[in-house]
C-alpha positions, 0 to 999 in steps of 0.5 A: 559072774561069767568068764569069757575067753577071747582070742585077740591080737597081741597088740590089742591085748597089750592095750587092754591090759591096763584096763583089765579091771574096768573091762566089764564096765567099758564093754557095758558102756560100749554096748549101750552106746552101740545100741543107742546109735543103732536105734538112732540110725534106724529111727527117722523119728529120733531126728525130730525128737525135741532133745535133738532139735534143742541140741541142733538149735544150740549148736547152730547158734555157734556157742562159745566154749563157756556156753558149751561148758554151762549148757543144760537142757531145757526144763521141759526136756529135763522133766520128760527125761525124769518121767522116763527114768522114773517109769523105767525104774517103776514099771518099765518102758514101752518100745517107743519110750525106750527109743525116746530114752535112747535119744536122751542118752545119745544127746547126753553122750554128745554133750559129754564129748563136747564139754570134754573138748571145751574143757581142753580148749578152755585150758589151752594157753591160746584160749580166749573164753568170752 
Protein backbone atom coordinates (compact mmCIF):
# COMPACT_ATOMS: atom_id res chain seq x y z
CA UNK A 1 0.00 0.00 0.00
CA UNK A 2 1.26 3.45 -0.94
CA UNK A 3 0.50 6.65 0.93
CA UNK A 4 -0.24 9.77 -1.13
CA UNK A 5 -0.28 13.28 0.33
CA UNK A 6 -2.31 15.93 -1.50
CA UNK A 7 -2.94 19.62 -1.00
CA UNK A 8 -6.65 20.23 -1.50
CA UNK A 9 -9.04 23.06 -0.61
CA UNK A 10 -10.47 22.90 2.92
CA UNK A 11 -14.01 22.66 1.57
CA UNK A 12 -13.08 19.56 -0.42
CA UNK A 13 -11.33 18.05 2.60
CA UNK A 14 -14.52 18.44 4.63
CA UNK A 15 -16.53 16.74 1.90
CA UNK A 16 -14.05 13.88 1.55
CA UNK A 17 -13.61 13.18 5.24
CA UNK A 18 -16.76 11.00 5.59
CA UNK A 19 -15.55 8.96 2.61
CA UNK A 20 -12.01 8.49 3.93
CA UNK A 21 -12.27 4.68 4.18
CA UNK A 22 -13.68 4.38 0.66
CA UNK A 23 -11.30 6.80 -1.12
CA UNK A 24 -9.06 4.13 -2.72
CA UNK A 25 -12.14 2.32 -4.08
CA UNK A 26 -13.75 5.57 -5.28
CA UNK A 27 -10.55 6.77 -6.96
CA UNK A 28 -10.21 3.42 -8.71
CA UNK A 29 -13.79 3.64 -9.99
CA UNK A 30 -13.20 7.21 -11.14
CA UNK A 31 -10.09 6.20 -13.06
CA UNK A 32 -11.89 3.25 -14.68
CA UNK A 33 -14.77 5.49 -15.65
CA UNK A 34 -12.51 8.24 -16.98
CA UNK A 35 -10.49 5.70 -18.95
CA UNK A 36 -13.61 4.18 -20.48
CA UNK A 37 -15.03 7.58 -21.33
CA UNK A 38 -11.74 8.70 -22.88
CA UNK A 39 -11.53 5.59 -25.03
CA UNK A 40 -15.17 5.95 -25.93
CA UNK A 41 -14.66 9.53 -27.01
CA UNK A 42 -11.54 8.70 -29.01
CA UNK A 43 -12.96 5.72 -30.80
CA UNK A 44 -15.48 6.21 -33.56
CA UNK A 45 -15.98 2.46 -33.75
CA UNK A 46 -17.25 2.35 -30.18
CA UNK A 47 -20.38 4.20 -31.27
CA UNK A 48 -21.27 1.41 -33.67
CA UNK A 49 -20.51 -1.43 -31.25
CA UNK A 50 -23.50 -3.80 -30.87
CA UNK A 51 -23.85 -3.01 -27.17
CA UNK A 52 -24.24 0.71 -27.94
CA UNK A 53 -26.63 0.06 -30.79
CA UNK A 54 -28.72 -2.13 -28.50
CA UNK A 55 -28.79 0.63 -25.87
CA UNK A 56 -29.76 3.24 -28.47
CA UNK A 57 -32.56 1.00 -29.77
CA UNK A 58 -33.80 0.43 -26.22
CA UNK A 59 -33.78 4.13 -25.32
CA UNK A 60 -35.29 5.28 -28.62
CA UNK A 61 -38.28 3.01 -27.94
CA UNK A 62 -39.05 5.32 -24.96
CA UNK A 63 -39.10 2.58 -22.32
CA UNK A 64 -41.34 2.78 -19.28
CA UNK A 65 -39.85 2.91 -15.79
CA UNK A 66 -40.70 -0.75 -15.37
CA UNK A 67 -38.94 -1.63 -18.64
CA UNK A 68 -35.82 0.27 -17.56
CA UNK A 69 -35.79 -1.54 -14.22
CA UNK A 70 -36.10 -4.97 -15.84
CA UNK A 71 -33.85 -4.32 -18.86
CA UNK A 72 -31.18 -6.89 -19.64
CA UNK A 73 -28.79 -7.04 -22.55
CA UNK A 74 -29.44 -9.58 -25.29
CA UNK A 75 -28.07 -13.11 -25.07
CA UNK A 76 -25.63 -12.31 -27.88
CA UNK A 77 -24.22 -9.30 -26.06
CA UNK A 78 -24.09 -11.22 -22.76
CA UNK A 79 -22.20 -14.12 -24.38
CA UNK A 80 -19.63 -11.79 -25.95
CA UNK A 81 -19.13 -9.99 -22.64
CA UNK A 82 -18.54 -13.30 -20.87
CA UNK A 83 -16.03 -14.33 -23.58
CA UNK A 84 -14.09 -11.10 -23.08
CA UNK A 85 -14.12 -11.42 -19.28
CA UNK A 86 -12.94 -15.03 -19.47
CA UNK A 87 -10.16 -14.17 -21.90
CA UNK A 88 -9.15 -11.19 -19.78
CA UNK A 89 -8.80 -13.46 -16.74
CA UNK A 90 -6.99 -16.26 -18.56
CA UNK A 91 -4.63 -14.68 -21.08
CA UNK A 92 -5.31 -10.95 -21.37
CA UNK A 93 -6.93 -8.93 -24.11
CA UNK A 94 -5.69 -7.25 -27.26
CA UNK A 95 -6.03 -3.48 -27.46
CA UNK A 96 -9.16 -3.84 -29.61
CA UNK A 97 -10.69 -6.30 -27.15
CA UNK A 98 -9.84 -4.01 -24.25
CA UNK A 99 -11.62 -1.18 -26.05
CA UNK A 100 -14.58 -3.47 -26.66
CA UNK A 101 -14.69 -4.41 -22.97
CA UNK A 102 -14.57 -0.70 -22.10
CA UNK A 103 -17.66 -0.21 -24.29
CA UNK A 104 -19.47 -2.82 -22.21
CA UNK A 105 -18.33 -1.13 -19.00
CA UNK A 106 -19.55 2.25 -20.18
CA UNK A 107 -22.95 0.93 -21.26
CA UNK A 108 -23.24 -0.92 -17.95
CA UNK A 109 -22.46 2.34 -16.14
CA UNK A 110 -25.16 4.16 -18.11
CA UNK A 111 -27.70 1.42 -17.31
CA UNK A 112 -26.83 1.58 -13.59
CA UNK A 113 -27.52 5.32 -13.65
CA UNK A 114 -30.77 4.86 -15.60
CA UNK A 115 -31.98 2.17 -13.21
CA UNK A 116 -31.10 4.33 -10.19
CA UNK A 117 -33.22 7.15 -11.59
CA UNK A 118 -35.99 4.72 -12.48
CA UNK A 119 -36.02 3.41 -8.90
CA UNK A 120 -36.41 6.96 -7.62
CA UNK A 121 -39.22 7.56 -10.12
CA UNK A 122 -40.89 4.26 -9.14
CA UNK A 123 -40.84 5.21 -5.46
CA UNK A 124 -42.31 8.65 -6.10
CA UNK A 125 -45.91 9.15 -4.95
CA UNK A 126 -46.77 10.48 -8.42
CA UNK A 127 -45.35 7.38 -10.06
CA UNK A 128 -47.63 5.54 -12.39
CA UNK A 129 -45.74 2.44 -13.39
CA UNK A 130 -47.34 0.82 -16.37
